[in-house]
TORKOL-4160 file (C-alpha; in steps of 0.2 Angstrom, whole numbers, padded with zeros to 4 digits, m for minus):
259
<pt num="1" X="0651" Y="0694" Z="0624"/>
<pt num="2" X="0666" Y="0684" Z="0618"/>
<pt num="3" X="0665" Y="0676" Z="0600"/>
<pt num="4" X="0663" Y="0659" Z="0609"/>
<pt num="5" X="0644" Y="0664" Z="0617"/>
<pt num="6" X="0641" Y="0673" Z="0604"/>
<pt num="7" X="0642" Y="0658" Z="0593"/>
<pt num="8" X="0634" Y="0648" Z="0606"/>
<pt num="9" X="0619" Y="0658" Z="0606"/>
<pt num="10" X="0618" Y="0659" Z="0588"/>
<pt num="11" X="0617" Y="0641" Z="0585"/>
<pt num="12" X="0606" Y="0637" Z="0598"/>
<pt num="13" X="0592" Y="0649" Z="0591"/>
<pt num="14" X="0599" Y="0641" Z="0572"/>
<pt num="15" X="0595" Y="0623" Z="0581"/>
<pt num="16" X="0576" Y="0631" Z="0588"/>
<pt num="17" X="0573" Y="0637" Z="0570"/>
<pt num="18" X="0575" Y="0622" Z="0562"/>
<pt num="19" X="0565" Y="0611" Z="0575"/>
<pt num="20" X="0549" Y="0622" Z="0568"/>
<pt num="21" X="0554" Y="0620" Z="0549"/>
<pt num="22" X="0559" Y="0639" Z="0549"/>
<pt num="23" X="0580" Y="0644" Z="0544"/>
<pt num="24" X="0589" Y="0658" Z="0549"/>
<pt num="25" X="0589" Y="0667" Z="0531"/>
<pt num="26" X="0570" Y="0663" Z="0528"/>
<pt num="27" X="0572" Y="0647" Z="0517"/>
<pt num="28" X="0562" Y="0632" Z="0519"/>
<pt num="29" X="0573" Y="0615" Z="0525"/>
<pt num="30" X="0573" Y="0609" Z="0506"/>
<pt num="31" X="0578" Y="0626" Z="0499"/>
<pt num="32" X="0595" Y="0632" Z="0489"/>
<pt num="33" X="0598" Y="0648" Z="0490"/>
<pt num="34" X="0600" Y="0656" Z="0473"/>
<pt num="35" X="0611" Y="0646" Z="0462"/>
<pt num="36" X="0622" Y="0653" Z="0444"/>
<pt num="37" X="0636" Y="0648" Z="0436"/>
<pt num="38" X="0647" Y="0657" Z="0421"/>
<pt num="39" X="0657" Y="0645" Z="0411"/>
<pt num="40" X="0673" Y="0651" Z="0403"/>
<pt num="41" X="0675" Y="0663" Z="0418"/>
<pt num="42" X="0695" Y="0663" Z="0416"/>
<pt num="43" X="0701" Y="0663" Z="0397"/>
<pt num="44" X="0719" Y="0657" Z="0399"/>
<pt num="45" X="0711" Y="0639" Z="0406"/>
<pt num="46" X="0705" Y="0626" Z="0395"/>
<pt num="47" X="0688" Y="0625" Z="0403"/>
<pt num="48" X="0682" Y="0637" Z="0418"/>
<pt num="49" X="0668" Y="0642" Z="0427"/>
<pt num="50" X="0662" Y="0654" Z="0441"/>
<pt num="51" X="0650" Y="0646" Z="0453"/>
<pt num="52" X="0638" Y="0654" Z="0465"/>
<pt num="53" X="0628" Y="0648" Z="0477"/>
<pt num="54" X="0620" Y="0661" Z="0488"/>
<pt num="55" X="0635" Y="0672" Z="0494"/>
<pt num="56" X="0647" Y="0656" Z="0491"/>
<pt num="57" X="0659" Y="0660" Z="0476"/>
<pt num="58" X="0670" Y="0645" Z="0470"/>
<pt num="59" X="0678" Y="0647" Z="0453"/>
<pt num="60" X="0687" Y="0633" Z="0445"/>
<pt num="61" X="0699" Y="0631" Z="0429"/>
<pt num="62" X="0704" Y="0616" Z="0420"/>
<pt num="63" X="0719" Y="0613" Z="0413"/>
<pt num="64" X="0726" Y="0600" Z="0400"/>
<pt num="65" X="0744" Y="0594" Z="0394"/>
<pt num="66" X="0752" Y="0578" Z="0391"/>
<pt num="67" X="0760" Y="0570" Z="0402"/>
<pt num="68" X="0765" Y="0550" Z="0407"/>
<pt num="69" X="0752" Y="0538" Z="0412"/>
<pt num="70" X="0752" Y="0531" Z="0430"/>
<pt num="71" X="0760" Y="0510" Z="0429"/>
<pt num="72" X="0746" Y="0502" Z="0435"/>
<pt num="73" X="0734" Y="0512" Z="0422"/>
<pt num="74" X="0745" Y="0513" Z="0405"/>
<pt num="75" X="0729" Y="0515" Z="0395"/>
<pt num="76" X="0721" Y="0528" Z="0404"/>
<pt num="77" X="0722" Y="0548" Z="0407"/>
<pt num="78" X="0727" Y="0557" Z="0424"/>
<pt num="79" X="0714" Y="0567" Z="0434"/>
<pt num="80" X="0719" Y="0576" Z="0449"/>
<pt num="81" X="0710" Y="0589" Z="0459"/>
<pt num="82" X="0715" Y="0602" Z="0470"/>
<pt num="83" X="0707" Y="0616" Z="0481"/>
<pt num="84" X="0713" Y="0630" Z="0486"/>
<pt num="85" X="0704" Y="0641" Z="0501"/>
<pt num="86" X="0714" Y="0655" Z="0502"/>
<pt num="87" X="0712" Y="0669" Z="0516"/>
<pt num="88" X="0702" Y="0683" Z="0506"/>
<pt num="89" X="0687" Y="0670" Z="0505"/>
<pt num="90" X="0685" Y="0670" Z="0523"/>
<pt num="91" X="0695" Y="0676" Z="0538"/>
<pt num="92" X="0694" Y="0658" Z="0545"/>
<pt num="93" X="0708" Y="0653" Z="0532"/>
<pt num="94" X="0728" Y="0659" Z="0535"/>
<pt num="95" X="0738" Y="0657" Z="0522"/>
<pt num="96" X="0751" Y="0641" Z="0523"/>
<pt num="97" X="0747" Y="0621" Z="0522"/>
<pt num="98" X="0734" Y="0617" Z="0515"/>
<pt num="99" X="0719" Y="0618" Z="0526"/>
<pt num="100" X="0710" Y="0602" Z="0532"/>
<pt num="101" X="0694" Y="0608" Z="0525"/>
<pt num="102" X="0702" Y="0611" Z="0508"/>
<pt num="103" X="0709" Y="0593" Z="0506"/>
<pt num="104" X="0690" Y="0586" Z="0511"/>
<pt num="105" X="0682" Y="0598" Z="0497"/>
<pt num="106" X="0696" Y="0592" Z="0484"/>
<pt num="107" X="0694" Y="0574" Z="0489"/>
<pt num="108" X="0674" Y="0572" Z="0489"/>
<pt num="109" X="0673" Y="0584" Z="0472"/>
<pt num="110" X="0688" Y="0573" Z="0465"/>
<pt num="111" X="0674" Y="0556" Z="0470"/>
<pt num="112" X="0660" Y="0563" Z="0462"/>
<pt num="113" X="0672" Y="0565" Z="0444"/>
<pt num="114" X="0677" Y="0549" Z="0446"/>
<pt num="115" X="0665" Y="0537" Z="0453"/>
<pt num="116" X="0653" Y="0546" Z="0442"/>
<pt num="117" X="0665" Y="0543" Z="0426"/>
<pt num="118" X="0663" Y="0560" Z="0421"/>
<pt num="119" X="0674" Y="0560" Z="0408"/>
<pt num="120" X="0681" Y="0543" Z="0399"/>
<pt num="121" X="0700" Y="0541" Z="0405"/>
<pt num="122" X="0703" Y="0528" Z="0394"/>
<pt num="123" X="0699" Y="0542" Z="0379"/>
<pt num="124" X="0713" Y="0553" Z="0386"/>
<pt num="125" X="0726" Y="0539" Z="0381"/>
<pt num="126" X="0737" Y="0546" Z="0367"/>
<pt num="127" X="0750" Y="0532" Z="0367"/>
<pt num="128" X="0747" Y="0518" Z="0379"/>
<pt num="129" X="0762" Y="0516" Z="0392"/>
<pt num="130" X="0770" Y="0531" Z="0387"/>
<pt num="131" X="0758" Y="0547" Z="0384"/>
<pt num="132" X="0742" Y="0555" Z="0389"/>
<pt num="133" X="0732" Y="0569" Z="0395"/>
<pt num="134" X="0734" Y="0573" Z="0412"/>
<pt num="135" X="0718" Y="0584" Z="0418"/>
<pt num="136" X="0720" Y="0595" Z="0432"/>
<pt num="137" X="0704" Y="0601" Z="0440"/>
<pt num="138" X="0708" Y="0616" Z="0451"/>
<pt num="139" X="0694" Y="0624" Z="0462"/>
<pt num="140" X="0696" Y="0641" Z="0469"/>
<pt num="141" X="0685" Y="0648" Z="0483"/>
<pt num="142" X="0684" Y="0666" Z="0483"/>
<pt num="143" X="0670" Y="0669" Z="0495"/>
<pt num="144" X="0664" Y="0655" Z="0507"/>
<pt num="145" X="0647" Y="0657" Z="0514"/>
<pt num="146" X="0644" Y="0640" Z="0517"/>
<pt num="147" X="0643" Y="0623" Z="0507"/>
<pt num="148" X="0659" Y="0623" Z="0497"/>
<pt num="149" X="0658" Y="0604" Z="0491"/>
<pt num="150" X="0643" Y="0611" Z="0479"/>
<pt num="151" X="0648" Y="0624" Z="0474"/>
<pt num="152" X="0665" Y="0617" Z="0470"/>
<pt num="153" X="0657" Y="0603" Z="0460"/>
<pt num="154" X="0646" Y="0613" Z="0451"/>
<pt num="155" X="0659" Y="0625" Z="0445"/>
<pt num="156" X="0670" Y="0609" Z="0442"/>
<pt num="157" X="0656" Y="0598" Z="0430"/>
<pt num="158" X="0653" Y="0617" Z="0419"/>
<pt num="159" X="0670" Y="0619" Z="0417"/>
<pt num="160" X="0672" Y="0600" Z="0411"/>
<pt num="161" X="0658" Y="0602" Z="0402"/>
<pt num="162" X="0665" Y="0617" Z="0392"/>
<pt num="163" X="0683" Y="0611" Z="0391"/>
<pt num="164" X="0692" Y="0610" Z="0375"/>
<pt num="165" X="0708" Y="0597" Z="0373"/>
<pt num="166" X="0722" Y="0609" Z="0366"/>
<pt num="167" X="0728" Y="0595" Z="0353"/>
<pt num="168" X="0735" Y="0609" Z="0343"/>
<pt num="169" X="0745" Y="0617" Z="0357"/>
<pt num="170" X="0755" Y="0602" Z="0358"/>
<pt num="171" X="0755" Y="0597" Z="0339"/>
<pt num="172" X="0744" Y="0581" Z="0343"/>
<pt num="173" X="0729" Y="0586" Z="0330"/>
<pt num="174" X="0716" Y="0597" Z="0331"/>
<pt num="175" X="0708" Y="0606" Z="0346"/>
<pt num="176" X="0692" Y="0596" Z="0351"/>
<pt num="177" X="0679" Y="0599" Z="0364"/>
<pt num="178" X="0684" Y="0585" Z="0380"/>
<pt num="179" X="0671" Y="0572" Z="0382"/>
<pt num="180" X="0660" Y="0571" Z="0394"/>
<pt num="181" X="0651" Y="0556" Z="0395"/>
<pt num="182" X="0640" Y="0558" Z="0412"/>
<pt num="183" X="0636" Y="0572" Z="0424"/>
<pt num="184" X="0638" Y="0571" Z="0441"/>
<pt num="185" X="0633" Y="0584" Z="0454"/>
<pt num="186" X="0634" Y="0584" Z="0473"/>
<pt num="187" X="0620" Y="0589" Z="0485"/>
<pt num="188" X="0626" Y="0591" Z="0503"/>
<pt num="189" X="0614" Y="0591" Z="0519"/>
<pt num="190" X="0616" Y="0595" Z="0537"/>
<pt num="191" X="0609" Y="0590" Z="0551"/>
<pt num="192" X="0600" Y="0602" Z="0563"/>
<pt num="193" X="0593" Y="0593" Z="0579"/>
<pt num="194" X="0580" Y="0584" Z="0570"/>
<pt num="195" X="0579" Y="0593" Z="0556"/>
<pt num="196" X="0590" Y="0589" Z="0537"/>
<pt num="197" X="0593" Y="0605" Z="0529"/>
<pt num="198" X="0599" Y="0606" Z="0512"/>
<pt num="199" X="0612" Y="0619" Z="0506"/>
<pt num="200" X="0618" Y="0623" Z="0523"/>
<pt num="201" X="0624" Y="0641" Z="0524"/>
<pt num="202" X="0641" Y="0645" Z="0537"/>
<pt num="203" X="0630" Y="0648" Z="0552"/>
<pt num="204" X="0622" Y="0632" Z="0549"/>
<pt num="205" X="0638" Y="0624" Z="0546"/>
<pt num="206" X="0645" Y="0630" Z="0563"/>
<pt num="207" X="0629" Y="0623" Z="0570"/>
<pt num="208" X="0627" Y="0606" Z="0560"/>
<pt num="209" X="0626" Y="0591" Z="0570"/>
<pt num="210" X="0632" Y="0580" Z="0555"/>
<pt num="211" X="0636" Y="0581" Z="0536"/>
<pt num="212" X="0628" Y="0570" Z="0521"/>
<pt num="213" X="0634" Y="0574" Z="0502"/>
<pt num="214" X="0626" Y="0564" Z="0489"/>
<pt num="215" X="0632" Y="0563" Z="0472"/>
<pt num="216" X="0620" Y="0557" Z="0457"/>
<pt num="217" X="0620" Y="0556" Z="0439"/>
<pt num="218" X="0609" Y="0559" Z="0425"/>
<pt num="219" X="0605" Y="0542" Z="0423"/>
<pt num="220" X="0595" Y="0541" Z="0441"/>
<pt num="221" X="0611" Y="0535" Z="0451"/>
<pt num="222" X="0619" Y="0535" Z="0464"/>
<pt num="223" X="0637" Y="0537" Z="0462"/>
<pt num="224" X="0646" Y="0543" Z="0477"/>
<pt num="225" X="0643" Y="0550" Z="0497"/>
<pt num="226" X="0652" Y="0557" Z="0510"/>
<pt num="227" X="0649" Y="0557" Z="0529"/>
<pt num="228" X="0655" Y="0573" Z="0538"/>
<pt num="229" X="0655" Y="0578" Z="0556"/>
<pt num="230" X="0650" Y="0566" Z="0571"/>
<pt num="231" X="0631" Y="0566" Z="0569"/>
<pt num="232" X="0623" Y="0551" Z="0565"/>
<pt num="233" X="0611" Y="0548" Z="0549"/>
<pt num="234" X="0598" Y="0533" Z="0549"/>
<pt num="235" X="0594" Y="0522" Z="0533"/>
<pt num="236" X="0578" Y="0530" Z="0532"/>
<pt num="237" X="0587" Y="0545" Z="0534"/>
<pt num="238" X="0597" Y="0541" Z="0520"/>
<pt num="239" X="0584" Y="0536" Z="0507"/>
<pt num="240" X="0575" Y="0551" Z="0509"/>
<pt num="241" X="0592" Y="0561" Z="0508"/>
<pt num="242" X="0594" Y="0552" Z="0491"/>
<pt num="243" X="0577" Y="0555" Z="0485"/>
<pt num="244" X="0580" Y="0572" Z="0487"/>
<pt num="245" X="0597" Y="0575" Z="0482"/>
<pt num="246" X="0590" Y="0566" Z="0466"/>
<pt num="247" X="0579" Y="0580" Z="0464"/>
<pt num="248" X="0590" Y="0592" Z="0467"/>
<pt num="249" X="0603" Y="0584" Z="0456"/>
<pt num="250" X="0591" Y="0586" Z="0441"/>
<pt num="251" X="0590" Y="0606" Z="0443"/>
<pt num="252" X="0608" Y="0608" Z="0446"/>
<pt num="253" X="0612" Y="0596" Z="0429"/>
<pt num="254" X="0603" Y="0608" Z="0420"/>
<pt num="255" X="0612" Y="0624" Z="0427"/>
<pt num="256" X="0629" Y="0616" Z="0424"/>
<pt num="257" X="0627" Y="0611" Z="0407"/>
<pt num="258" X="0616" Y="0625" Z="0400"/>
<pt num="259" X="0602" Y="0613" Z="0396"/>
């Protein structure tokens, strides 16, 4: 039996299970897989974390170093987010140029950090127009078993929360914690027929008929939203998913910050 036929049979089975409120791994419609984080995973980074959601594993490393501000924001620091999807994480990825999925993951995670104002970029300015701190947020997927966005977002927030501004290394004063002012986290939903499940596994992603990621913060705000794939979500769907995202976001923030 070909891989295409096998995938079609599995997709049909996943959709049928979702229709009756069940999932392939036994979870309910609104259940996450087990979630955990390990801050300080990479000792050489200024901040780092390993995040796991089920079998999905993502490492994020934060590096901070002086650089020049952008001409249009002379009084602000620079934030750059990158995601790497390497072959060891899943056979679907190959060596070479960035995979389109990697570009999407990095942009969605970056949007939540920026729109949620996780760090105050103005406080990273050293000399207006001349010198500022550049914050690199590098996300590396170790094992892709679905829902890379939420795992990457959790790893990034944890790494930022535990990051240190390495001023001594560059003769700019004493080291200090990176100032994190807000805690945006992302919750991803997948449409499977009429059912909308949270934290899709890789098999569910392959059968997914529409994806929606909602970033929420600790103040009860929706700070970013990203629609993926071709399926549609009604206004009532979006309102319901936002409520679900707030509930999941509160729990994920506690995991990321250790609160």
